[in-house]
C-alpha positions as CSV (number, residue, x, y, z in Angstrom):
1,W,1.2,3.2,8.0
2,L,-0.5,3.6,4.7
3,R,1.0,0.6,3.2
4,N,0.0,-1.7,6.3
5,L,-3.6,-0.7,5.6
6,F,-3.4,-1.9,1.9
7,H,-1.5,-5.1,2.7
8,D,-3.8,-5.8,5.4
9,C,-7.2,-5.2,3.6
10,V,-6.4,-6.7,0.2
11,V,-5.7,-10.0,1.8
12,K,-9.3,-11.3,2.7
13,S,-10.2,-8.4,5.3
14,C,-9.1,-5.6,7.0
15,D,-8.4,-7.8,10.2
16,A,-4.9,-7.2,11.4
17,S,-3.9,-10.7,10.2
18,L,-0.8,-8.7,8.8
19,L,0.4,-7.9,12.1
20,L,0.5,-11.4,13.4
21,E,3.9,-13.4,13.8
22,T,4.9,-16.7,13.5
23,A,3.4,-18.5,16.9
24,R,0.8,-20.4,18.1
25,G,0.3,-22.3,14.8
26,V,0.1,-19.1,12.8
27,E,2.5,-18.5,9.9
28,S,3.3,-14.8,9.6
29,E,2.1,-12.9,6.5
30,Q,5.2,-10.6,6.9
31,K,7.5,-13.8,5.7
32,S,6.1,-13.3,2.0
33,T,8.4,-11.9,-0.4
34,R,5.5,-9.3,-1.2
35,S,6.2,-7.9,2.3
36,F,9.4,-6.8,1.4
37,G,10.5,-3.5,2.8
38,M,7.8,-3.4,5.5
39,R,8.9,-2.4,8.8
40,N,8.2,-0.7,12.0
41,F,5.5,-2.9,13.5
42,K,6.9,-2.5,16.7
43,Y,5.3,0.8,17.2
44,V,2.0,-0.5,16.7
45,K,2.6,-2.2,20.0
46,V,3.2,0.8,21.5
47,I,0.0,2.2,20.4
48,K,-1.8,-1.1,21.5
49,D,-0.1,-1.3,25.0
50,A,-1.1,2.5,25.7
51,L,-4.8,1.4,24.7
52,E,-4.8,-1.7,26.6
53,K,-3.9,0.0,29.6
54,E,-6.8,2.9,29.2
55,C,-9.6,0.6,27.9
56,P,-8.7,-3.2,28.0
57,S,-9.8,-5.4,25.2
58,T,-12.0,-2.5,23.5
59,V,-9.8,-1.4,20.6
60,S,-9.1,-3.7,17.9
61,C,-5.9,-4.0,16.0
62,A,-7.6,-3.7,12.8
63,D,-8.9,-0.4,14.0
64,I,-5.4,0.4,15.0
65,V,-4.3,-0.3,11.4
66,A,-6.9,1.8,9.6
67,L,-6.8,4.9,12.3
68,S,-2.7,5.1,12.0
69,A,-3.1,5.2,8.0
70,R,-5.6,7.9,8.2
71,D,-3.4,9.8,10.6
72,G,-0.1,9.0,8.6
73,I,-1.9,10.4,5.7
74,V,-2.4,13.7,7.4
75,M,1.3,13.8,8.7
76,L,2.2,13.2,4.9
77,K,0.4,16.5,3.9
78,G,-2.3,14.6,2.5
79,P,-6.1,14.9,3.2
80,K,-7.8,14.8,6.5
81,I,-10.2,11.8,5.9
82,D,-13.0,12.1,8.0
83,M,-15.6,9.0,8.4
84,I,-13.3,6.2,8.9
85,K,-15.5,3.8,10.6
86,T,-14.5,1.8,13.5
87,G,-15.4,-1.4,15.1
88,R,-13.4,-3.8,13.3
89,R,-12.5,-7.3,15.0
90,D,-9.2,-9.1,14.4
91,S,-8.7,-12.3,12.6
92,R,-7.6,-15.3,14.6
93,G,-5.3,-16.5,12.0
94,S,-3.2,-15.3,9.1
95,Y,-3.4,-16.0,5.2
96,L,0.3,-16.5,4.4
97,S,-0.7,-18.7,1.5
98,D,-2.9,-16.4,0.0
99,V,-0.7,-13.2,-0.1
100,E,1.4,-13.7,-3.3
101,T,-2.1,-13.9,-5.0
102,L,-3.9,-11.2,-3.5
103,V,-1.0,-8.7,-2.9
104,P,-0.6,-7.2,-6.3
105,N,3.1,-7.7,-7.7
106,H,5.2,-4.6,-8.6
107,N,4.9,-5.5,-12.4
108,D,1.4,-7.0,-12.3
109,S,-0.6,-5.8,-15.7
110,L,-3.0,-2.8,-15.2
111,S,-5.7,-5.1,-16.1
112,S,-4.9,-7.4,-13.4
113,V,-4.9,-4.7,-10.6
114,L,-8.0,-3.1,-11.6
115,S,-9.7,-6.7,-11.4
116,N,-8.6,-7.1,-7.9
117,F,-9.7,-3.5,-7.0
118,N,-12.8,-4.3,-8.6
119,S,-13.4,-7.5,-6.5
120,M,-13.2,-5.2,-3.1
121,G,-15.9,-2.9,-4.4
122,I,-13.1,-0.2,-5.3
123,D,-13.9,1.4,-8.7
124,V,-11.4,2.4,-11.5
125,E,-11.5,6.2,-10.7
126,A,-10.7,5.4,-6.9
127,T,-8.2,2.8,-7.7
128,V,-6.4,5.1,-9.8
129,A,-6.4,7.6,-7.0
130,L,-5.3,5.1,-4.6
131,L,-2.1,4.3,-6.7
132,G,-1.0,7.9,-6.1
133,A,0.1,6.5,-2.6
134,H,3.2,6.0,-4.6
135,S,3.8,9.7,-4.6
136,V,5.4,8.9,-1.2
137,G,6.6,5.2,-2.1
138,R,9.9,4.0,-3.3
139,V,10.7,1.0,-5.2
140,H,13.6,-1.2,-4.7
141,C,16.0,-2.0,-7.6
142,V,15.4,-5.6,-7.5
143,N,11.9,-4.9,-8.8
144,L,12.8,-2.4,-11.5
145,V,16.1,-3.5,-13.0
146,H,14.2,-5.4,-15.9
147,R,13.3,-2.0,-17.3
148,L,16.8,-0.9,-17.3
149,Y,19.0,-4.1,-18.5
150,P,19.9,-5.5,-20.9
151,T,18.1,-2.5,-22.6
152,I,16.4,0.5,-21.3
153,D,12.6,0.2,-21.7
154,P,11.7,2.5,-24.8
155,T,8.6,4.0,-22.7
156,L,11.0,5.4,-20.2
157,D,12.0,9.0,-20.6
158,P,15.7,8.6,-21.6
159,D,17.0,11.1,-19.3
160,Y,15.1,9.7,-16.3
161,A,16.5,6.0,-17.2
162,L,20.1,7.2,-16.9
163,Y,18.9,8.7,-13.4
164,L,17.4,5.1,-12.7
165,K,20.6,3.5,-13.9
166,N,22.7,5.6,-11.7
167,R,20.4,4.6,-8.8
168,C,20.7,1.0,-9.5
169,P,23.9,0.3,-11.1
170,S,23.8,-3.5,-11.3
171,P,21.4,-5.8,-13.3
172,N,21.6,-8.0,-10.3
173,P,20.9,-6.4,-7.1
174,D,21.6,-7.7,-3.8
175,P,18.0,-8.2,-2.7
176,N,19.0,-7.5,0.8
177,A,20.7,-4.1,0.1
178,V,18.3,-1.0,0.4
179,L,19.1,-0.1,-3.1
180,Y,15.8,2.1,-4.2
181,S,14.4,5.0,-6.2
182,R,11.6,7.2,-5.1
183,N,8.7,7.5,-7.2
184,D,8.6,11.4,-6.5
185,R,11.8,13.2,-6.6
186,E,10.1,16.5,-6.3
187,T,7.9,16.3,-3.1
188,P,8.9,12.6,-1.8
189,M,7.2,13.1,1.6
190,V,4.0,14.4,0.5
191,V,1.0,13.0,-0.6
192,D,0.2,14.9,-3.8
193,N,-0.4,14.6,-7.4
194,M,3.2,14.9,-8.3
195,Y,3.0,10.9,-9.1
196,Y,0.7,11.8,-12.0
197,K,2.5,14.7,-13.3
198,N,5.5,12.1,-13.3
199,I,4.0,9.1,-15.2
200,M,2.5,11.3,-17.8
201,A,6.0,12.5,-18.5
202,H,7.2,8.8,-18.6
203,K,9.0,9.1,-15.4
204,G,6.9,6.2,-13.5
205,L,9.2,3.5,-12.1
206,L,6.9,0.4,-12.6
207,V,5.4,-0.8,-16.0
208,I,1.9,-0.3,-14.4
209,D,2.7,3.4,-13.9
210,D,3.2,3.8,-17.8
211,E,0.2,1.8,-18.6
212,L,-2.2,3.8,-16.1
213,A,-1.3,7.0,-18.1
214,S,-2.0,5.4,-21.5
215,D,-4.7,3.0,-21.2
216,P,-8.1,4.5,-22.3
217,R,-9.7,3.1,-18.9
218,T,-7.6,5.4,-16.7
219,A,-5.9,7.8,-18.7
220,P,-8.5,10.4,-18.3
221,F,-8.6,10.1,-14.5
222,V,-4.7,10.5,-14.6
223,A,-4.7,13.7,-16.6
224,K,-7.3,15.1,-14.5
225,M,-5.7,14.3,-11.2
226,A,-2.2,15.7,-12.5
227,A,-4.3,19.1,-13.1
228,D,-5.8,19.1,-9.8
229,N,-4.8,18.2,-6.5
230,G,-7.6,19.0,-4.9
231,Y,-9.4,16.5,-7.1
232,F,-6.9,13.9,-6.4
233,H,-7.1,14.3,-2.6
234,E,-10.9,14.0,-2.7
235,Q,-10.8,10.6,-4.7
236,F,-7.8,9.6,-2.7
237,S,-9.7,9.9,0.4
238,R,-12.8,8.1,-0.9
239,G,-10.7,5.4,-2.3
240,V,-9.0,4.8,1.5
241,R,-12.6,4.8,3.1
242,L,-13.3,2.0,0.4
243,L,-10.4,0.1,1.1
244,S,-10.7,0.2,4.9
245,E,-13.9,-1.1,4.9
246,T,-13.0,-4.3,3.0
247,N,-14.8,-7.1,4.6
248,P,-14.4,-6.5,8.2
249,L,-14.8,-8.7,10.8
250,T,-17.7,-7.6,13.2
251,G,-20.1,-8.8,16.1
252,D,-19.3,-12.2,17.3
253,Q,-16.5,-12.6,14.0
254,G,-12.6,-13.0,15.2
255,E,-11.7,-11.3,18.5
256,I,-10.0,-8.0,19.9
257,R,-6.3,-9.2,20.5
258,K,-4.5,-8.1,23.4
259,D,-1.5,-8.2,21.9
260,C,-1.5,-7.4,17.9
261,R,1.3,-9.7,17.5
262,Y,-0.5,-12.9,18.6
263,V,-3.8,-14.5,18.8
264,N,-5.4,-14.7,22.3
265,S,-4.6,-17.5,24.2
266,K,-7.9,-19.8,24.7
């Protein structure tokens, strides 16, 4: 649920374009390689169907994405985020051709990621906090084996690198196989500051994890979040609010879809 919000909002707008399936002249953003591993969209339909029964054409799919992310964070023992605004409307199209550019790659540089977030009005401190969502994430082997083969990335903790090689035993993993490692082995289903403790110990999965802990622009925030879970939760909440308010469609823009998978029939 949390990943849905990120993937929706970084592509143009928090407008539920992510949820559209390929139909009626629309090419689904879910077809992009950046959407690899995303799933469970069927439950959005369950929520939408219930809302349409009670209050037809009132609650947008974009608001469902935002509010379900908020509630998912609480279910993961993260902070309860107040003041998530509503009133978003849904796009009438998707942006598949833009997904590869706008959704960061697993191994984009820190400078690139900071620039992307800055363009959405999200400052460095909030960006560092949002990357803490990786506390409950996992990385598929296909996206991390370059740090293990043919030689181990020297920035990785040696013992941790051996663990990762056990999780990802081949330099050429089957991209369709569910081979992965979790970012946080201690509290893998809790939104907490273990991510920052891990990356300070050189136990991050991605190149950006190592950069985040060592770059002078971000390292002070990483150290502070590693030391203070309350501070992390405070900044994470602020980051999620900023993210959820990215270029929303309002007023007479867009529409309120009856089915989140398809634009409304004219």
